[in-house]
N, C-alpha and C positions, 0 to 999 in steps of 0.2 A: 493601440494594437491593430489599427486599421491596416489591412494588407498583409498582416503577419500570416505565416503558414500555420496549419493546425499543430505541427510539431512544436513550433516556437510558442504557440499559445499555451499548450499543455506543459511544456518545459517551464514556462514562467509560473504556472500554478504549482508545479512540483517544488520549485525553489521557495515559493511563498509558504507552502505547507511545512517545509523543513524549518523555515524561520519561525513560524508559529509554534512548532513543536519545541524549539529552543526557548522561546519566550515562556511557554507554558511550564516547562520543566524548571526554568530559572525561578519562576514564581513559586513553584512547589518547594524548591530547595530553600528559598529565603524564609518561608514560613516554618518549614520543618526544622531548620537549623536554630531557630529561635526557641523551639520546643522539641528537642530530639527524643524525649521520653513520652511523647503524646500517645494517647490510648488508640486502640484500633478504631473506635468510633470517631475520634478526632481526625485520624489519618484518612479514614473513608470520607469524611466531610470535606477535607482539604482536597482530596483527589477529585471528588465530585465537583467542587467549586472551580478547580483549575480546568477541568474538562468542559464545564458549562461556559466558562469565559472564553477559552481559547479554541475549544472544539467547534463552537458555533461559528467562529471566524473562519476556520478551515473549511467547514461545510458550506458556508456562504460563498467563499471564494471558489469552491468547486462548482457550485451552481452558476455563479457569474461566468466562470470559464466555459461551461457548457453553452450558455447563452451566446457568448462571443464566438465560439467555434461554430455553432450552428448558423449564426448570422453570416460568417465567412463562407459557409457552404450554401448559403441561400435557403436554409431550412428555417422558415419562420412560423410554421403551423404546428410544431410539435408541442406537446403538453409541457408547461413550464416545470423546471426542475423542482424537486421537493428537498428542502433542507432538513437533514436528519438532526434531531436534537442531541443533547449531551447524554452521556452514559447514565444508566439507571443507578439508583441507590444500591441495589443488590450487587451490581457489577463493581461499584466502587468499594463496597464492603469486602467482596471477594479479593480484589486487588490488595486492599489493606491487610487482609489476613495473610495472603501470600508474602507480602513485603515484610510483615513483622515476624515471619519465620526466620528472617536474617538474624545472625547472632550478635551483630553490633549495630549501632545507629547508622554507621556508614553503609553497611550492607542493606539495612532497611530502606535507606534513602535510594541506594542504587537500584534496588528492585522496584520501588515505587516509581522511580524516574523512567525505567525501561518500559514498564507497563503503561504509564501515562503517555509516553511517546507513541506507543503502538495505537492506543485508543484515539489520540489526537489525529494521527494519520488515518485511522478508520473513519473519522468524521467525514473526511473527504471521500474515501473509498466507498463508504456506505451510501453517501449522497449520490454519487455517480451510478452505482449499481441500481439503487431504487428508482432513480429518475429515468434511467434508460429503459427499465422494465415498463414503467408507466407510459413512456413515450413510444414504446415499440421499436426502439433502436437496440444497439448492443453495446457491450463494453469489452475491453481487453485489459489484461494485466501487463504492465510495462515494467520489466525488471530493471533494477539498478545495476550499473557496471560492477562486476565482481561479486554479484549475489550468489547465493548457494544454488546447488544443482536442483534442489526441490523447487525453488522459485522459478528457475529457468524452465523446468518441466511444465509447471502450471502455465507459464507465459506461452508455451508452445501450443496451447489450446487455441490460440487466436481469438477471434470474436466469440463472445459468450452472449446468448440471448436468454432472458429470464421472463417467465410469464407475468402478466399484469397481476394475476391473483396472488402470486408469491410476493410481489412488491407491496401489495396492499396490506400484507401482514406485518410489514416493517416500516411502512410510511405513515402518513397521517399524524405526524407529531410523536409517534412512538419509536423508541430506539430498540425495543426487543426484537432480535433477529432470529432467535431460535438457532437451529443447526445450520452452519454455513455450508454452501456448496463447496466442492473440492477446490474449485478455481479461485475462491475468495477466502482462503485460509491464510492468515498472516501470523508468523511467529514473531517473538520479541526480536527487535533489531532489524526487522524486515523493512527495507526501503522501497519495495515495489509500490507503484501507484496504479490507479485505475483510470482509463481514458475512454470516453464515449467513442463508438465506432459508427460513423455515418457512411452511407453508400458512396458518396462522392469522394471520400478520403481514404477509406479502408484503414487497416491497422498500421501502426508505425513500422518503419523498416526493421527494427530489432525484433519485433514480434513476428513479422513476416519471415525473417531469417530463421527464427526458432521453429516456426511451422515447417519450413522447407527442410531444415536439418532433421527434425524428428521424423518426417516422412521418409527421408533418405535412409536414415538409420534403421527404420522399420523394414524398409524394402531389402536392406542388406542382411537383415537378421534371418537365419534359417526358419524361424517360426513366424516371421513377419510381425512380431510383436516386440515391444521394448519395455523392460521392467525399470522401476526407479533405480535399482542397483546397477543395471546396465547403463542407464543414463548417467548416473553419478561416476561410474568408472570412465565413461567417455569424457565427461567434463574434466575430471581430475587429470586424465592423460593429456588432454589438450592443453590444460593450463601448465602442466609440468613441461610439456614440449615448448610452449611459448616462452616460459621462464628460461629454459635452457638456451633457446635461440637468442634471447636478449643478453644472457650472460656471454654467449659466444661472440655476439656483435660487439659488446663492450670490451671484451678482451682483445678483439681484433683491432679496435680503435686505439686501445692503449698501447699496442705494439707498434703502431705507425709513427 
């Protein structure tokens, strides 16, 4: 990875996390399908084990990525990243309870897989958030192409800085986070990732673009504010316009 840009370094991590999530969910499916009538306790144990095995891998890769990106920026004196451990038993039991509200084994598995994917991604996201707070740097939310308006709105916050005291409540080998800050809320199927922000690099282009867009829309608003509903309406309108433009272009090519 020598000589790689920060964007390429973090893109590589994002790809790895998605691969880890697939492997984790595949392991979950294999065990569940052998015993689709497993109890809530058994399902909670399975979810905990999958997160313990694969979540640690995702968290460690996040920590390694931070070290590589920092070295690229010449930042060698920051506190070493803290690898956040797997989900707690209480969280695994809550996921299992929600999953088993499904009416069929297929629905139970689908629910368990969705939540497991979110928590495997969180292993990376939490590691970056906690580690940046301890190091005194910042982090930003990097949206996935085609993500929902809510995620785009949160990404438009740009760099986020968290106090060391807040980080200490979730680090030190404990996974309990308590209530998440608004910028670090992740719904099921959310593919947003978290990236450390260093002064020499700044935020990725997509985040900078979201910041500028939000500022522009706020300035254009009569109240100088923008609600989530306003933002959603704008995003929906833009996507419809883009889709219409693509259809028009395709029709024009077909006529040639």
